[in-house]
MISEMI-326938 format. One record per residue (C-alpha): residue number from 1; x, y, z. Coordinates in Angstrom, 2 decimals, always signed. Each point is the difference from the previous one (the first is absolute). Layout:
<recs>
pos:NUM, u:X, v:Y, w:Z
...
</recs>
This chain:
<recs>
pos:1, u:+83.34, v:+22.40, w:+50.12
pos:2, u:-1.78, v:+0.95, w:+3.21
pos:3, u:+2.63, v:+2.58, w:+0.81
pos:4, u:-1.19, v:+3.36, w:+1.21
pos:5, u:+0.16, v:+2.89, w:-2.32
pos:6, u:+2.58, v:+2.47, w:+0.96
pos:7, u:-1.54, v:+3.19, w:+1.34
pos:8, u:+1.10, v:+3.15, w:-1.77
pos:9, u:+2.01, v:+2.31, w:+2.25
pos:10, u:-2.04, v:+2.72, w:+1.69
pos:11, u:+0.54, v:+3.32, w:-1.63
pos:12, u:+0.99, v:+2.96, w:+2.08
pos:13, u:-2.74, v:+2.64, w:-0.18
pos:14, u:+1.02, v:+3.11, w:-1.79
pos:15, u:-0.89, v:+3.42, w:+1.39
pos:16, u:-2.97, v:+0.11, w:-2.38
pos:17, u:-1.22, v:-3.40, w:+1.12
pos:18, u:+0.17, v:+0.95, w:+3.69
pos:19, u:-2.02, v:+3.14, w:-0.50
pos:20, u:-3.28, v:-1.91, w:+0.46
pos:21, u:+1.09, v:-1.51, w:+3.33
pos:22, u:-0.92, v:+1.51, w:+3.38
pos:23, u:+2.42, v:+2.55, w:+1.37
pos:24, u:+1.31, v:-2.41, w:+2.67
pos:25, u:+0.85, v:-2.65, w:-2.64
pos:26, u:+1.56, v:+2.23, w:-2.63
pos:27, u:+3.74, v:-0.26, w:-0.44
pos:28, u:+1.78, v:+3.09, w:+1.39
pos:29, u:+2.44, v:+0.15, w:-2.86
pos:30, u:+2.79, v:+1.10, w:+2.38
pos:31, u:+1.89, v:-1.56, w:+2.90
pos:32, u:-1.08, v:+0.75, w:+3.54
pos:33, u:+2.35, v:+2.65, w:+1.44
pos:34, u:+2.05, v:-0.99, w:+3.00
pos:35, u:-0.63, v:+1.64, w:+3.37
pos:36, u:+3.24, v:+1.95, w:-0.30
pos:37, u:-0.94, v:+1.37, w:-3.44
pos:38, u:-3.48, v:+0.94, w:+1.27
pos:39, u:+1.53, v:+1.87, w:+2.95
pos:40, u:+2.35, v:+1.91, w:-2.30
pos:41, u:-2.92, v:+0.92, w:-2.28
pos:42, u:-2.04, v:+1.20, w:+2.99
pos:43, u:+2.83, v:+2.23, w:+1.20
pos:44, u:+0.44, v:+1.44, w:-3.46
pos:45, u:-3.74, v:+0.72, w:-0.16
pos:46, u:+0.13, v:+1.81, w:+3.34
pos:47, u:+3.17, v:+1.80, w:-1.12
pos:48, u:+1.79, v:-0.86, w:+3.24
pos:49, u:+3.74, v:+0.57, w:-0.36
pos:50, u:+2.13, v:-3.10, w:+0.55
pos:51, u:+2.57, v:+2.00, w:+1.95
pos:52, u:-0.97, v:-0.10, w:+3.72
pos:53, u:+0.98, v:+3.63, w:+0.59
pos:54, u:-1.95, v:+1.18, w:-3.03
pos:55, u:-3.00, v:-2.13, w:+1.03
pos:56, u:+0.09, v:+1.47, w:+3.51
pos:57, u:+0.22, v:+3.52, w:-1.38
pos:58, u:-2.93, v:-0.67, w:-2.35
pos:59, u:-2.06, v:-1.34, w:+2.90
pos:60, u:+0.75, v:+3.11, w:+2.08
pos:61, u:-0.99, v:+2.21, w:-2.93
pos:62, u:-3.32, v:-1.82, w:-0.34
pos:63, u:-0.66, v:+0.27, w:+3.74
pos:64, u:+0.85, v:+3.71, w:-0.02
pos:65, u:-2.30, v:+0.55, w:-2.95
pos:66, u:-2.79, v:-1.88, w:+1.79
pos:67, u:+0.50, v:+2.13, w:+3.14
pos:68, u:-0.10, v:+3.19, w:-2.05
pos:69, u:-3.23, v:-1.08, w:-1.66
pos:70, u:-1.51, v:-0.96, w:+3.37
pos:71, u:+1.03, v:+3.34, w:+1.51
pos:72, u:-1.44, v:+1.94, w:-2.94
pos:73, u:-3.24, v:-1.98, w:+0.24
pos:74, u:-0.21, v:+0.60, w:+3.75
pos:75, u:+0.55, v:+3.75, w:-0.37
pos:76, u:-2.65, v:+0.09, w:-2.73
pos:77, u:-2.48, v:-1.81, w:+2.25
pos:78, u:-0.28, v:-3.03, w:-2.29
pos:79, u:-1.88, v:-2.69, w:+2.00
pos:80, u:+2.25, v:-2.73, w:-1.47
pos:81, u:+3.04, v:+1.40, w:+1.81
pos:82, u:-1.57, v:+0.85, w:+3.36
pos:83, u:+1.21, v:-1.97, w:+3.05
pos:84, u:-2.63, v:-2.14, w:+1.79
pos:85, u:-0.64, v:+2.63, w:+2.70
pos:86, u:-1.09, v:+2.54, w:-2.67
pos:87, u:-2.11, v:-2.31, w:-2.17
pos:88, u:-3.76, v:-0.08, w:-0.25
pos:89, u:-2.76, v:+2.50, w:-0.78
pos:90, u:-0.56, v:+0.82, w:+3.68
pos:91, u:+3.65, v:+0.98, w:+0.45
pos:92, u:-0.12, v:+2.11, w:-3.17
pos:93, u:-3.09, v:+1.79, w:+1.31
pos:94, u:+1.75, v:+0.53, w:+3.36
pos:95, u:+3.02, v:+1.58, w:-1.70
pos:96, u:-2.16, v:+2.40, w:-1.97
pos:97, u:-2.04, v:+0.83, w:+3.10
pos:98, u:+3.16, v:+0.97, w:+1.91
pos:99, u:+1.71, v:+1.79, w:-2.90
pos:100, u:-2.91, v:+2.19, w:-1.04
pos:101, u:+0.55, v:+2.33, w:+2.97
pos:102, u:+3.00, v:+1.69, w:+1.54
pos:103, u:-0.01, v:-0.88, w:+3.67
pos:104, u:+2.04, v:+1.45, w:+2.90
pos:105, u:+0.94, v:-3.55, w:+1.02
pos:106, u:+2.26, v:-0.41, w:-3.04
pos:107, u:+2.29, v:+2.64, w:+1.53
pos:108, u:+0.11, v:-1.85, w:+3.32
pos:109, u:+3.58, v:-1.20, w:-0.59
pos:110, u:+1.25, v:+3.55, w:-0.59
pos:111, u:-1.74, v:+1.23, w:+3.14
pos:112, u:+1.33, v:-2.90, w:+2.07
pos:113, u:+3.59, v:+0.60, w:-1.14
pos:114, u:-0.30, v:+3.74, w:+0.67
pos:115, u:-1.41, v:-0.55, w:+3.48
pos:116, u:+2.73, v:-2.56, w:+0.73
pos:117, u:+2.75, v:+2.46, w:-0.99
pos:118, u:-1.49, v:+2.83, w:+2.08
pos:119, u:-0.32, v:-2.39, w:+2.93
pos:120, u:+3.80, v:-0.15, w:+0.31
pos:121, u:+0.03, v:+3.49, w:+1.44
pos:122, u:+0.48, v:-0.12, w:+3.77
pos:123, u:-2.24, v:+2.97, w:+0.68
pos:124, u:-2.90, v:-1.24, w:+2.18
pos:125, u:-2.44, v:+2.50, w:-1.54
pos:126, u:+0.85, v:-1.16, w:-3.52
pos:127, u:-0.38, v:-3.65, w:+1.01
pos:128, u:-3.41, v:+0.73, w:+1.51
pos:129, u:-1.13, v:+1.72, w:-3.19
pos:130, u:+1.39, v:-2.86, w:-2.11
pos:131, u:-1.89, v:-2.52, w:+2.13
pos:132, u:-3.26, v:+1.91, w:-0.43
pos:133, u:+0.53, v:+0.33, w:-3.77
pos:134, u:+0.85, v:-3.69, w:-0.26
pos:135, u:-3.18, v:-1.07, w:+1.79
pos:136, u:-2.02, v:+2.43, w:-2.12
pos:137, u:+1.47, v:-1.44, w:-3.21
pos:138, u:-0.63, v:-3.58, w:+1.11
pos:139, u:-3.57, v:+0.86, w:+0.90
pos:140, u:-0.62, v:+1.75, w:-3.31
pos:141, u:+1.38, v:-2.94, w:-1.98
pos:142, u:-2.06, v:-2.52, w:+1.97
pos:143, u:-3.21, v:+1.98, w:-0.53
pos:144, u:+0.67, v:+0.53, w:-3.70
pos:145, u:+0.99, v:-3.60, w:-0.72
pos:146, u:-2.90, v:-1.31, w:+2.07
pos:147, u:-2.54, v:+2.07, w:-1.91
pos:148, u:+1.58, v:-1.01, w:-3.32
pos:149, u:-0.16, v:-3.69, w:+0.92
pos:150, u:-3.63, v:+0.34, w:+1.09
pos:151, u:-0.98, v:+1.55, w:-3.35
pos:152, u:+2.11, v:-2.49, w:-1.97
pos:153, u:-1.38, v:-3.03, w:+1.82
pos:154, u:-3.55, v:+1.15, w:-0.67
pos:155, u:+0.62, v:+0.28, w:-3.74
pos:156, u:+1.95, v:-3.27, w:-0.17
pos:157, u:-2.82, v:-1.83, w:+1.77
pos:158, u:-2.52, v:+1.33, w:-2.51
pos:159, u:+2.09, v:-1.09, w:-2.98
pos:160, u:+1.41, v:-3.27, w:+1.39
pos:161, u:-2.41, v:-1.46, w:+2.58
pos:162, u:+2.15, v:-3.12, w:+0.44
pos:163, u:+2.57, v:+0.61, w:+2.72
pos:164, u:+2.64, v:-2.06, w:-1.82
pos:165, u:-0.09, v:+2.34, w:-3.01
pos:166, u:+1.02, v:+3.03, w:+2.07
pos:167, u:+2.38, v:-1.76, w:+2.38
pos:168, u:+3.00, v:+2.14, w:+0.97
pos:169, u:-1.28, v:+3.15, w:-1.71
pos:170, u:-0.25, v:+2.12, w:+3.16
pos:171, u:+3.57, v:-0.71, w:+1.09
pos:172, u:+1.09, v:+0.52, w:-3.60
pos:173, u:-1.71, v:+3.40, w:-0.02
pos:174, u:+1.57, v:+1.00, w:+3.33
pos:175, u:+3.55, v:-0.75, w:-1.15
pos:176, u:-0.54, v:+1.76, w:-3.32
pos:177, u:-1.48, v:+3.07, w:+1.70
pos:178, u:+3.11, v:+0.42, w:+2.15
pos:179, u:+2.29, v:-0.11, w:-3.05
pos:180, u:+1.13, v:+3.07, w:-1.88
pos:181, u:-2.02, v:+0.19, w:-3.20
pos:182, u:+3.03, v:+0.02, w:-2.31
pos:183, u:+1.44, v:-3.10, w:+1.66
pos:184, u:-3.14, v:-2.13, w:-0.22
pos:185, u:+0.33, v:-3.23, w:-1.99
pos:186, u:-1.93, v:-0.72, w:-2.14
pos:187, u:-0.04, v:+3.70, w:-0.91
pos:188, u:-3.33, v:+1.85, w:+0.27
pos:189, u:-2.28, v:-0.41, w:-2.99
pos:190, u:-2.17, v:+3.00, w:+0.93
pos:191, u:+0.77, v:+3.63, w:+0.75
pos:192, u:-1.12, v:+1.72, w:+3.21
pos:193, u:-3.66, v:+0.59, w:-0.74
pos:194, u:-0.56, v:-3.35, w:-1.74
pos:195, u:+0.90, v:+0.79, w:-3.63
pos:196, u:+1.99, v:-2.83, w:-1.65
pos:197, u:+3.68, v:+0.58, w:-0.72
pos:198, u:+0.83, v:-0.13, w:-3.69
pos:199, u:+3.18, v:-1.94, w:-0.71
</recs>
């Protein structure tokens, strides 16, 4: 007589009934995938071949494609692909400052090789002349590069008063000046005279 009433069994919520619940409490309606199944799905999404040789080949292809894109970006002067030594507005200004003029110093390597070859002759008169020419070339390069660095430093200081912003620019300009124009990387963005190069 005082027995408890039997409780009706709890009903399982249907998808419609669970729609009003918070997202964390809603039934998923599907079993949780195992770690192995999730890994297989991830590999299929990335389209990685299951064969080790094919996977290695695909990785090499992706790396080669990335290198080609980086090389193309570097040759186009894209700032995203420039190495750290070439990055920054001060370095870009330095490159344009050097490239806007043809300078005798960019032919220094040719002159040095020519003088070295002529120096192999055992004739004392020729060796004396070669020595004089060599010292004259060295002097000319030092004067030209020194004047260029003086002018560049003056303009860099006006544009970037903070010393940290123009750090390394003078050495960067010196090395670029002594390079043959066609071999400079990043390639020149301005023609001799200062006009931009259309690509």
